C-alpha positions in Angstrom: 0.0 0.0 0.1 2.9 2.3 0.8 4.1 2.1 -2.8 0.7 1.8 -4.4 -0.6 5.1 -2.9 2.2 7.3 -4.1 2.4 5.6 -7.4 -1.3 6.0 -8.2 -1.3 9.6 -6.8 0.9 10.6 -9.6 -1.0 8.6 -12.2 -4.2 10.6 -11.4 -2.5 13.1 -13.7 -2.6 16.0 -11.3 0.9 17.3 -11.8 0.2 17.3 -15.6 -2.6 19.8 -15.0 -0.5 21.8 -12.4 2.9 21.9 -14.3 1.4 22.5 -17.8 -1.9 24.3 -17.1 -1.0 27.3 -19.2 0.1 25.0 -22.1 -3.1 23.0 -21.9 -5.4 26.0 -21.7 -3.7 27.6 -24.5 -4.1 24.3 -26.6 -7.9 24.3 -26.0 -8.3 27.9 -27.2 -7.3 30.5 -24.5 -5.1 33.2 -25.2 -1.7 33.5 -23.3 -3.0 35.8 -20.6 -6.3 33.8 -20.2 -4.2 30.6 -20.0 -2.1 32.0 -17.1 -5.3 33.1 -15.3 -6.9 29.8 -15.7 -3.8 28.3 -14.2 -4.2 30.7 -11.2 -8.0 29.6 -11.0 -7.0 25.9 -10.8 -4.4 26.7 -8.2 -7.1 28.6 -6.1 -9.4 25.7 -6.5 -6.7 23.3 -5.2 -6.2 25.4 -2.1 -9.8 25.7 -1.2 -10.5 22.0 -1.8 -7.6 21.1 0.5 -9.3 23.1 3.3 -12.4 21.1 2.7 -10.4 17.8 3.1 -8.9 19.2 6.5 -12.4 19.8 7.8 -14.0 16.4 6.6 -11.2 13.9 6.8 -12.0 12.9 10.4 -15.7 13.2 9.9 -16.2 11.1 6.7 -13.1 8.9 6.9 -10.1 8.4 4.6 -11.7 5.5 2.4 -14.8 7.7 1.7 -12.7 10.6 0.4 -10.5 8.3 -1.4 -13.4 6.6 -3.2 -15.6 9.7 -3.8 -12.4 11.7 -5.1 -11.5 8.8 -7.4 -15.1 8.5 -8.9 -15.2 12.2 -9.4 -11.7 12.5 -11.1 -12.7 9.4 -13.3 -16.0 11.1 -14.5 -14.2 14.4 -15.1 -11.3 13.0 -17.1 -13.7 11.0 -19.3 -15.9 14.1 -19.9 -12.9 16.2 -20.7 -11.6 13.6 -23.2 -14.9 13.5 -25.0 -15.2 17.3 -25.1 -11.7 17.6 -26.4 -12.0 14.7 -28.8 -15.1 16.0 -30.4 -13.6 19.3 -31.3 -9.8 18.3 -31.8 -10.3 14.9 -33.3 -7.3 12.8 -33.9 -5.4 15.4 -35.9 -5.4 17.9 -33.1 -6.7 20.9 -35.1 -9.9 22.2 -33.7 -10.5 25.1 -36.1 -12.6 27.7 -34.3 -13.3 26.7 -30.8 -16.2 28.6 -29.2 -15.3 30.4 -25.8 -18.1 28.6 -24.0 -16.7 25.4 -25.0 -13.2 26.0 -23.6 -14.9 27.4 -20.4 -16.8 24.1 -20.0 -13.5 22.1 -20.2 -11.9 24.4 -17.7 -14.9 24.0 -15.5 -14.5 20.2 -15.5 -10.8 20.5 -15.0 -11.6 22.6 -11.9 -14.0 19.9 -10.7 -11.2 17.3 -11.3 -8.7 19.4 -9.3 -11.1 19.7 -6.3 -11.6 16.1 -6.4 -7.8 15.5 -6.1 -7.3 18.2 -3.4 -9.7 16.7 -1.0 -8.9 13.1 -1.5 -5.7 11.8 -3.1 -3.7 15.0 -2.7 -3.4 15.3 1.1 -4.5 11.6 1.8 -1.6 10.4 -0.3 0.7 11.8 2.3 -1.6 11.2 5.4 -2.6 7.6 5.0 0.9 6.1 4.4 2.0 7.8 7.9 -0.9 6.0 9.5 -0.5 2.4 8.4 3.0 1.6 9.5 4.0 0.4 13.0 6.4 2.8 14.7 9.3 0.4 14.3 9.4 0.9 10.5 7.5 4.2 10.2 10.5 6.3 9.4 12.0 3.9 6.8 8.7 3.2 5.1 7.9 7.0 4.8 11.2 7.4 3.1 10.2 4.9 0.5 6.9 6.5 0.1 8.4 9.9 -0.6 10.9 8.3 -3.1 8.4 6.5 -5.1 6.3 9.8 -5.2 9.2 11.9 -6.3 10.3 9.3 -9.0 7.0 9.1 -10.6 6.4 12.9 -10.4 9.7 13.3 -12.4 8.8 10.6 -14.9 5.2 12.0 -15.6 6.6 15.6 -16.0 9.2 14.5 -18.4 6.9 12.4 -20.6 3.6 14.4 -20.5 4.3 16.7 -23.6 5.4 13.6 -25.8 2.3 11.8 -24.6 0.0 14.9 -25.3 1.4 15.2 -28.8 0.8 11.5 -29.6 -2.2 10.6 -27.8 -4.0 14.1 -27.8 -7.4 13.6 -25.9 -6.6 9.9 -25.4 -4.1 11.2 -22.8 -7.1 12.0 -20.4 -8.5 8.4 -21.1 -5.0 7.0 -20.2 -5.2 8.7 -16.6 -8.8 7.8 -16.2 -8.0 4.2 -16.7 -5.4 4.3 -13.9 -7.8 6.4 -11.7 -10.4 3.4 -12.1 -7.7 1.0 -11.1 -6.5 2.8 -8.1 -10.1 3.4 -6.8 -10.9 -0.2 -7.2 -7.6 -1.3 -5.2 -8.5 1.2 -2.4 -12.0 -0.3 -2.2 -10.6 -3.7 -1.9 -7.4 -3.4 -0.1 -7.2 -0.2 2.0 -8.7 -0.4 5.6 -10.1 2.7 7.2 -7.5 4.4 9.5 -9.8 7.1 10.9 -9.4 7.3 14.8 -7.1 4.3 14.8 -3.9 4.8 16.8 -0.7 3.7 15.1 -0.1 1.0 17.9 -3.3 -0.6 16.9 -3.0 -0.7 13.1 -1.5 -4.1 13.3 -4.9 -5.3 14.6 -6.7 -3.5 11.7 -4.5 -5.4 9.1 -5.2 -8.7 11.0 -9.0 -8.2 10.7 -8.7 -7.3 6.9 -10.1 -10.0 4.6 -7.0 -10.1 2.5 -4.1 -8.8 4.7 -4.8 -11.2 7.5 -3.1 -14.0 5.6 0.3 -11.9 6.0 -0.2 -11.7 9.9 0.9 -14.2 12.3 0.3 -14.3 16.1 3.4 -14.7 18.2 4.0 -15.3 21.9 6.1 -12.5 23.5 6.9 -12.3 27.3 4.4 -9.8 28.7 2.5 -9.5 25.4 0.5 -12.6 24.9 -1.0 -13.1 21.4 1.0 -10.3 19.9 0.5 -10.0 16.1 3.2 -9.3 13.8 3.7 -9.1 10.0 4.8 -12.4 8.4 7.0 -12.9 5.6 5.3 -14.1 2.3 6.4 -17.7 2.7 5.0 -17.9 6.2 1.7 -16.3 5.1 0.8 -19.4 3.0 
């Protein structure tokens, strides 16, 4: 889970939007000044939606925000792909693009950014810090950050090439990964709301899938202690 979460966090495509927003908006028909302004708008949406996450994360739970945000991002990316595909086609030349059409695309991009900002954005850092036992927390968080930075770099480097070759299909590419990651969260991520770090091992033990990787050991003074097992022992 520690590797899956930062990996899929980058394959939501969010950094594509944040890094290349002026280029993207200019491509769909905005002028240079309007493109920069649109980038400011998406940045503002990102900040406001993050505040929403701060308020609701302990009320609704991590899983709910992960799942709701994933579904919202998937819908927005499919809609954006359809809107851009209808006008741009496979050759990438839209001709005269109505201003209202470009505004609708930006609106869905803002809805997409808000979904990320109250789900996979902050929770991509919060949840990994909650699921590890104290003994390995520092090392595990280092791996989490490293995976995040590696895929941030990769996506940033290949985006423009992907945009030139895939065009509107780029949004369907990221939508596919959003659907996969949302399904994996539903199946494999337990709720960590109000769970002390010391008790997370019990949560893993009760999970329908991860319980097979847990074993009970007898420790002096700690009867029926639960520890992670190696893969071979899990069988």
